[in-house]
N, C-alpha and C positions, 0 to 999 in steps of 0.2 A: 755202237754207242758212240765213238769218238767223228766218224760221219756225219753224226745227225748233229751233235754239237757244232762241229769242225773245229775241232780242238787236237794237238799233236796228242798221242798213244802219253806220251808220259807225263803230261800233262790235265789227264780225265782223272786218276785218285784224288789231284788236286781240288781239281774244280765238282766234286762230289761232297768232298769234306769241306769245304767252301759255300754250297748250298745246301750240306743239312743243320750248318750251323749259323750262317749268314741271313740264309733264304726268310721269305716272310710266310710266317704261317699262318695257320685260320685264324688263330684270336686278335692278327693282328689286321687283318684285310677286314676288307668294309666295301659296302657297297657293289656293282660289277663284280669285280675281284673276288668277293666270298660268297658272291653266285658261283662262280667259274669253279670255285673249292669243290662247291657244294654237288656241282654236275658231275666230277672226276669220283668224288666219294659214293655216286650213286651209281655209276658204272664199276666200281670195282666189287668183286665179291667180298673180301675180307676188310680189315678197315684197314686203309694205309695209312700211314703217315706222308704228309703232303709239304714241299715248298716249296715257292715262287723264287727263281732266282735266276738272275739275267735273260729274261726272257724266256725260261722256261716252268714248266711246272714237271720237280721232281717227286718221281712216286718211290717213297720206300714202304718195305715191309718190315714186321718186325720178327726177329728167327727166335731170336734168345733173349732170357729177359735184357732189356737194355742195350742190347744189336739190332741192328736195323740194317737190310741191303736193300739196295740200288733195285727196283723194279724197270721202272723205263723212264722217260720225260716225253713231254707234251710241247709242244709250241705253245704260247700263249699267246691268245689273240692282236695283235697290232694294238686295237683299243686302249689295250689295259695294260702296256706300258707307262706310259707317265705315273698310273696309278700305282703301281708296283717299284717304282723309283723311286716317289715322292716318301712312299711309307719307308723304303728302307733307308733314307736321307734321314726321315724323323727318328727311327731306329736307331741310328747311328750316332746322332745329336743328342740322344735320350744316354745311351750307353757315355757319354762324354762327359758327362756332370755329373 
């Protein structure tokens, strides 16, 4: 995981936590990003929880009541970078108000 993300070993758990809590959810997505979410849902055998954060799609599986485990990450297409960032900025502004 850390090689794929290019981050130090000690930073992996913090990055996973940030992705889980601050990532863009399906309900917040729109347009091409929503289509990308749907594509990942269809690939999966179970119903994963997906967050898009820092140019990656983070796929979590529900392990137990309210507990999730990171299964994998996917690079999102570079065409979706700006859309992801715009949604996250809007999300942060709404939280500040």
